Residue, then its C-alpha position, 0 to 999 in steps of 0.5 A: x815475757x809478754x806481761x804487764x810487768x815487761x811492758x812497763x820496763x822503762x825503755x827510754x831510761x834503759x837505752x839512755x843509760x847506755x847511750x855512751x855505747x853509741x856516742x863512743x862510736x860517733x853514732x846516735x841510737x837509731x830508734x825512738x824509744x817511745x815507739x817501742x814497747x817491751x815484750x820481754x825483760x831479762x834479769x840481766x837487763x836485756x830487753x826485747x822490744x816491739x814497735x808499737x805500729x809495725x811489730x818490728x822486734x829488736x833486742x837490747x842486749x848489752x849482756x849476751x852470748x847469743x847466736x842467731x842475732x844481727x847487730x841493728x844497722x847503725x849500732x855498736x856490738x852489744x847494743x841493739x839486735x834483730x833476731x834472724x828469721x823473726x823480724x816481727x812480733x808474730x814470728x818472734x813469738x812463733x820462734x820462741x814457741x817452737x824452741x820451747x816445744x822442741x826442748x820440753x814437749x818430747 
């Protein structure tokens, strides 16, 4: 998370490998991969992305069972999401830090 390694994950290739999800629904991937940088990568391939200019955060999550997320407009289920209450990188970091503090700093 927030590492050089995460930032190097190939967004275009990862989304491209799942382009069929959008195509099956008659949709196109609604984001331009080059505009986003990975800020966290999970072993299962889920990828948190931040827009390079606006800081908007989206989550590419074809493998998840999470709550507190909303499917990004124009996307099928199990593709791109927004985090409820954390629309940008700063709020996403704060939300993660708060969750960590509640779990580990008792």
